[in-house]
Phi, psi and omega in degrees: 000320181295318181296322179294326178287324184278335185299312179295324179296314180294318182298309181289331177292316178297315179296320182294316180284338179279313184270344182054058182242134183294323181295321178292325176293323177294317178297319177296322178294319179294317178296320177294324178295312179295319180295321178296320179289322183283330187298317181289331176294327179280323183236096183270069177226169175299327178290322176296321177294317181296316180291321176298318178292327175296320176295322178294319176294321177296320179294322176295323177291325176296319177296325176295318177297319180296318177298317180297321181287329180281324187269313184273146178277169181298322181294321179292326179291319181291331180288336181291000000 
């Protein structure tokens, strides 16, 4: 069950960082969000809570990358 939950997150994350596409970052963020919410339901321990919160933070960072790619142009990103 755990491997099935992690596979979409890993797949879309690798594609998003490789292709630098905003849609892939949004998909990786959504998969991380769902995995973070489901993980604590499966493992009701402090470690399950910590891993679930890490997935939620990762999904927020993916949404931030997607926002940055949609709003800022390539030239503005390179100047930073």
